[in-house]
C-alpha positions as CSV (number, residue, x, y, z in Angstrom):
1,X,46.4,216.4,144.2
2,X,45.2,218.2,147.6
3,X,42.2,215.9,147.1
4,X,44.4,213.0,146.5
5,X,46.4,213.7,149.6
6,X,43.4,214.3,151.9
7,X,41.9,210.8,150.6
8,X,45.4,209.0,151.2
9,X,45.6,210.7,154.4
10,X,42.3,209.9,155.7
11,X,42.8,206.2,154.3
12,X,46.0,206.0,156.2
13,X,44.5,207.4,159.7
14,X,41.9,204.8,159.3
15,X,44.2,202.0,158.7
16,X,46.1,203.3,161.7
17,X,42.9,203.5,163.9
18,X,41.6,200.0,163.0
19,X,45.2,198.6,164.0
20,X,45.0,200.2,167.4
21,X,41.6,199.0,167.7
22,X,42.5,195.4,166.6
23,X,45.5,195.5,169.0
24,X,43.4,197.0,171.7
25,X,40.8,194.3,171.2
26,X,43.2,191.5,170.6
27,X,43.2,190.2,174.1
28,X,40.0,190.3,174.4
29,X,39.0,188.5,171.4
30,X,41.7,185.9,172.0
31,X,40.1,185.4,175.6
32,X,36.7,184.8,174.3
33,X,38.1,182.4,171.7
34,X,39.7,180.4,174.4
35,X,36.7,180.2,176.6
36,X,34.6,179.1,173.5
37,X,36.8,176.3,172.7
38,X,37.1,175.3,176.5
39,X,33.5,175.0,176.6
40,X,33.1,173.0,173.4
41,X,35.7,170.5,174.9
42,X,33.9,170.0,178.1
43,X,30.5,169.9,176.4
44,X,32.2,167.1,174.3
45,X,33.9,165.3,177.1
46,X,30.3,165.5,179.1
47,X,28.2,164.2,176.0
48,X,30.8,161.3,175.3
49,X,31.0,160.4,179.3
50,X,27.0,160.2,179.5
51,X,27.0,158.3,176.6
52,X,29.5,155.6,177.8
53,X,27.4,155.7,181.2
54,X,24.2,154.9,179.3
55,X,25.8,152.3,177.2
56,X,27.0,150.8,180.6
57,X,23.5,151.0,182.4
58,X,21.8,149.2,179.2
59,X,24.2,146.3,179.1
60,X,22.5,144.6,182.3
61,X,23.5,141.0,182.1
62,X,25.6,141.5,179.1
63,X,28.0,143.6,180.8
64,X,31.8,142.4,180.6
65,X,35.1,142.4,181.8
66,X,36.0,144.3,178.6
67,X,33.1,146.7,179.2
68,X,34.5,147.3,183.0
69,X,38.1,147.9,181.8
70,X,37.0,150.7,179.4
71,X,34.8,152.3,181.3
72,X,37.4,152.7,184.3
73,X,40.1,153.9,181.9
74,X,37.7,156.6,180.6
75,X,37.3,157.6,184.3
76,X,33.7,156.4,184.7
77,X,32.4,155.8,188.2
78,X,30.5,152.9,188.7
79,X,29.0,153.8,192.1
80,X,27.6,157.1,190.3
81,X,26.1,156.1,186.8
82,X,23.6,158.2,185.0
83,X,21.7,161.4,185.8
84,X,20.3,159.9,189.0
85,X,23.9,158.9,190.1
86,X,23.2,155.2,190.9
87,X,25.4,152.3,191.5
88,X,25.9,150.0,188.8
89,X,24.4,147.1,191.1
90,X,21.3,149.1,190.9
91,X,21.0,148.7,187.1
92,X,22.4,145.6,187.1
93,X,19.4,144.4,189.5
94,X,17.1,144.2,186.3
95,X,18.7,141.0,185.4
96,X,20.2,138.3,186.8
97,X,23.2,138.9,188.8
98,X,27.0,137.6,187.1
99,X,28.8,136.5,190.4
100,X,32.0,136.6,187.8
101,X,31.2,140.0,186.7
102,X,30.3,141.3,190.7
103,X,33.8,140.0,191.7
104,X,35.7,141.5,188.9
105,X,34.2,144.9,189.8
106,X,35.2,144.5,193.5
107,X,38.6,143.5,192.3
108,X,38.9,146.5,190.0
109,X,38.5,148.8,193.2
110,X,34.6,149.6,192.9
111,X,33.0,149.5,196.2
112,X,30.2,147.5,196.1
113,X,28.7,148.7,199.4
114,X,28.8,152.7,198.8
115,X,26.2,155.0,199.6
116,X,24.3,157.2,197.3
117,X,23.5,160.8,197.9
118,X,20.3,159.5,199.8
119,X,22.7,157.8,202.3
120,X,21.4,154.4,200.5
121,X,23.2,151.5,199.5
122,X,22.5,149.6,196.1
123,X,20.3,146.8,197.9
124,X,18.4,149.7,199.7
125,X,18.2,151.6,196.5
126,X,16.8,148.3,194.6
127,X,14.2,147.7,197.5
128,X,12.9,151.3,197.2
129,X,13.0,152.2,193.6
130,X,14.0,149.6,191.2
131,X,10.8,148.9,189.2
132,X,10.8,145.2,187.6
133,X,8.2,143.5,185.5
134,X,6.7,140.5,187.3
135,X,8.9,138.0,185.3
136,X,12.0,139.7,186.3
137,X,10.9,139.8,189.9
138,X,10.3,136.0,190.0
139,X,13.0,135.0,188.0
140,X,16.0,136.9,189.3
141,X,15.0,139.5,192.3
142,X,15.0,137.0,195.1
143,X,18.3,135.4,194.0
144,X,19.9,139.0,193.7
145,X,18.8,140.3,196.9
146,X,20.7,137.0,198.5
147,X,23.7,137.8,196.6
148,X,23.6,141.2,197.5
149,X,23.6,140.0,201.2
150,X,26.2,137.7,200.9
151,X,28.2,140.6,199.8
152,X,27.7,142.2,203.5
153,X,25.0,144.9,202.3
154,X,22.1,145.6,204.8
155,X,19.0,147.6,204.6
156,X,18.3,150.0,207.7
157,X,15.2,150.2,209.8
158,X,14.6,153.5,208.2
159,X,14.7,152.2,204.6
160,X,12.2,149.3,205.6
161,X,10.0,151.6,207.1
162,X,10.0,153.8,204.0
163,X,9.6,150.8,201.7
164,X,6.6,149.6,204.1
165,X,4.8,153.0,203.4
166,X,5.2,152.5,199.7
167,X,3.7,148.7,200.0
168,X,0.8,150.2,201.8
169,X,0.3,153.5,199.7
170,X,1.4,153.1,196.2
171,X,3.2,149.7,195.4
172,X,2.4,146.1,195.7
173,X,5.7,145.2,193.9
174,X,7.3,146.8,196.9
175,X,5.2,144.4,199.1
176,X,6.8,141.5,197.1
177,X,10.3,143.0,197.1
178,X,10.3,143.3,200.9
179,X,8.6,139.8,201.3
180,X,11.4,138.4,199.4
181,X,13.8,140.3,201.6
182,X,12.7,138.6,204.4
183,X,12.5,135.4,202.9
184,X,16.3,135.8,202.1
185,X,17.0,136.5,205.9
186,X,15.0,133.7,207.3
187,X,12.3,135.9,208.5
188,X,9.3,133.6,207.4
189,X,6.5,135.2,209.3
190,X,7.5,138.9,208.3
191,X,7.9,137.5,204.5
192,X,4.4,135.9,204.9
193,X,3.0,139.1,206.1
194,X,4.2,141.1,203.3
195,X,3.3,138.5,200.7
196,X,-0.2,138.8,201.9
197,X,-0.2,142.6,201.8
198,X,0.8,141.9,197.9
199,X,-2.8,140.5,197.5
200,X,-4.6,143.4,199.4
201,X,-6.0,145.0,196.2
202,X,-7.0,141.6,194.4
203,X,-5.8,138.0,194.3
204,X,-6.0,138.0,190.6
205,X,-3.4,140.7,189.8
206,X,0.3,139.3,188.7
207,X,2.0,140.6,191.9
208,X,-0.3,138.4,194.1
209,X,0.1,135.5,192.1
210,X,3.9,135.7,192.5
211,X,3.7,136.1,196.1
212,X,1.4,133.2,196.3
213,X,3.6,131.1,194.5
214,X,6.9,132.1,195.9
215,X,6.0,133.2,199.6
216,X,2.8,132.0,200.7
217,X,3.2,128.4,199.1
218,X,-0.4,128.6,197.5
């Protein structure tokens, strides 16, 4: 009987001890659980948000009013899309702009003239950073540049200097983009100068051929 009583006493003591331990630990366990749930929700939201942004970035000339309305309701910022936080106009610049879509974006409250973290507007960002194949450069770039200028976007002297340096050192396509820009603002001599720079390395490359057809008139 004594052994049984001792066993029962030890069992009761263990139960009471475990119960006290659980009670002491309960706030901590609950807090950890809450934090874990919050982190899961935030992660899910961010992943969903990023997926929606990538969808919009890939739409290009297929972007429509429904896309815009849905994105705005989801809290998407069209002025800072993707990992690099670029304006929707930058991504749309890979294809011919739709004037209807641009007008709808503006009416929906999107600032088409906003500046990114590098203090560049969409036109400046396109001149410096948008990589386009020769077909896109010839078919839509000049028209798109003209459209952005009609929206009162401009290019600073600092950006033109930076683009000119890229033209001279690493990027013939940047030479051609600057040439198109000067053509759009009716600075013919500047346009021809940069058109000729697009042919510095070889007159046989596709960029030079575009310059000859569209800028130099050869």
